[in-house]
N, C-alpha and C positions, 0 to 999 in steps of 0.2 A: 504494500500500500504506500502511496506517495506521501511523503512527509509534508503536513500542512504548513510547516514553518519554512519549508524550502522556498527560496526566491523563485519567482515566476520569470522565466526567460522571455525577453521581448522577442517578437517575431523577427525573423531574418529580413534585413532591409532589402536584399536582392529579391526575395520571393514577394515581398510587398510591392516592389517596383514592377516585377513581372506580372503580378496579379492585376495591376491596374490596366494592363493592355487587354485584359478580357472585357473591360468596360467599353461599350460602343462609343459613349460620349468622350471618354478620354482618348481613345484611339482616333476618333474623328479630328480632334484638335491636334494631335500628334501628326497625323497624316497631312493635315492642312499646312502645318509649319514646314514639314520636310519635303513635300512634293515639289515645291518650287525650287528649293535648294538643290535637290537631286537633279531636277531638270536642267538647271543652269550648268551644273558640273557635267552632265551628259552632253550638252551642247558644246561646251569647250573641248571636251575629250574627242567628240566626233570631228570637230574642226581640225584639231591637231592630228588625229589619226588619219583622216582623209587626206590632209596635205602631205604627210610623210608617206602614206601608202600610194597615193596617186602621182605625186610629183617627185619626191626625193628617192623613194625605193627604186632600184634598177629593175629592168625587165628580166624575166626569167630566161635562162639560156635555152630551155626547151619550149616552153609555152608562150614566150614573148610577153606582151602586155595583157593577154587574156587571163593570166593568173590573178590579176588584180581584183577580180570579183571575189576572191577569197576573203577580202577584208569586210565583205558583207555576208558572204555565205557561211563561213566558219562561225562567226559570232551568233548568227541567226540559228544555226543548227545547235550550238551549245545552249542557247537560251530556250529553244523549243523543248529540250529535255529538262533544263533547270526549272522552267515555269511549271512543267508537269509535276515535278517532285514537290515544289512549293504548294501547288494545288492539292495534291494528294495528302500532304501532311496537314494542311489547313482543314481539309475535309475530314480527315481522321480525328483532328482535335474537336471539331464540331460533332462528329458522330459518337465518339467515346465519352467526352466530358460535357456534351450538350452545350457547348459554347457557341452562341450565335455568331460571334465575330469570325470564328473559323469557317463557317459556311459562307459568310460574306466575302472573305478573302478568297476562298476557292472559286466562288462564282465570278469574282473579278479577274482571277488568273486565266480562266478558260479562254475568253476571246483573245487575250494577249498571246497566250501560248499557241493558239491556232494560227494567229497572224505570223508569228515567228516561224512556225513549222511550214506554212505555205511559202513564206519568203525563202526558207532554206531549200525547199523542193524546186522552186522556180529558178533561183540563182544556181543551184546545182545542175539543173537541166541546161541552162545557158552556158555554164562552164563546161559541161560534159560534151556538148556538140563539137566545139573546135578542138577539144583535148583528146577525146576518145572516139569521136565520130558518131555519137548517138545522144539524143536528148534523154532517153530513158531506157534502162534495162531492169529486169526484175531480179536484181541481186539482193542480198540480205540487207545491206545498209539502206538502200533506197526503199525497199518494200517495208521494212520495219519503221522507217520514218513516215511513210504514207499511213501505216496503221496508227501511228501516233496522232496524225491529223484526224483520222476517223474517231479515235478515242476522245479527242477534244470535242468533235461534233456530237458524239454520243452523249457526253456529259451535258452539253448545252441543250441538246434535244430533250433529255430527261427533265432538266430544270423547267423547260417551257411546256412540256406535255402534261405534267402533273399539276393540278390546280392547288392542292395543299402544299404550301411551300416547305413545310417541315418534312413531309413525306418525300417531296421531290429532292430536297437536300440530302436526305438519308440514302435514297436510291442512287443518286448521282455520286455520293461519297463512296459507296460500295464499288461502283464501276471504276472510279478513280483509283481505288486501292488495288483492284484486280489488274488494272492497266499498268501498274508499276512494274510488272514483270517484263514489260516491253523496253524499259529504259536500259537495263544491262544488255539486252539483245542488240539495241541500236549501238551502244558503245563498243561492245566486244565483237560485233558481227564481222569486222574486217580481220579479226584474229581467229575466229572460230570457223569461218568459211572462206573459200577462195572467191573473192569478189573483185569487181572492177575498181571499186572505190579505194583510194589510197589510204594507207595506215595513218596512225597518229603522228602529228608533227609538233603541235604546240605543247602537248603534255610531256614530251620527251625533252625536258629542259637539261637533263644531264648530258645528253648528246643530241642537241637540236639539229633537225634535218633542214632547217631554213637558215639562210644568212641573217645575221643580226639586223641588217638594214631593212629586211622584210619582217622579221619576227617582232621587233619593237613596235612598229605601227599596228601590227595585228593584235598585240597585247593591249595596246591603247584602245583599239576598237572593241575588244572584249570588255574592258572596263567601262567604256562609254555605253555599251548596250545594257550592261548590268544596271548602271545608274538610270538609264532611260526606262528600263523595266520597273524599277522601284518607283520612279516618279509617276508613271502611268498607273501602276498598281495602287498607289496611295490615292490618286484621284478617282479611280474606279471604285475602290472600297468606300470612299466617302459617299459616292452616289448610291452604292448598295445599302449603306447604313441609313441614309436618309429615307430610302424607300422602305427598308425593313423596320425602322423605328419611328415611322411617321406619326404614330399614335402616342408616342411617349412624350413626357413633359420637356425633356431636354431639346428635342427637335422643335417642339412648339415654341420654346423660349428662343431658340436659334432663329426661327422664322420671324418671330416678333422683333428680335434685335435687328435683323436685316431690313425689315420694314421701317423701323424707326430710323435706321441709318439712311435709308433711301429718302425718307421724308425730309430729314435734316439736310441732306445734300441738295434736294430739290428746292428747299427754302433758301439755301445759301446761294445757289445759282440764280434763283428767281429774284 
């Protein structure tokens, strides 16, 4: 039995800080503050990466200038998988612990991940034609990436098809978790099967297969697309939260505050 005279330990500050992110009102304000900052960082990194990738980096000795599409293709392919992992983890958080914010983050991830996947497939096709002579072949990497796009579509279709949002979120979360098996298939497909797609280049930093004049701008573009994803995700989550929590008091207070601000601005300009 616990000693009643024993001092009561205060709750861990880290867990208190982490627990606050489960509050839709707190996360809305957090996302509002950081979305713009991440967007500005992404824009600067995109400008630097594009300049060094398209202007400073030399042409490839085999592919010439056509290889430069890698500065869009590789980051998009990476983000297509990363966004799915984030979506599945957020959906699992909502499914297991009934945290509504988790489902909101997952719903916000799906269109972004689908867009990155589509961009990866299109840029890969445009790169494949002059390099390998074909826009598309049914090899393991390309097929599994296409399956990833269908998983995104399936998640969004389930969310839209079921009227009960809670049931829709739970069903879509199960699909997202099952679809996680496709991520390692995409990543290791070039090692497990004999495919046309080239092997890893960026992740082999111990023995990089790219010249540093090409690798550095590619890494900058990777960083840029990560910040871009975070900025877009924060903005989309804010919209999801406003729709999901529209009957709550904090949303009503937020709407009232914006109305008062608009009226004051109108009086000032008038």
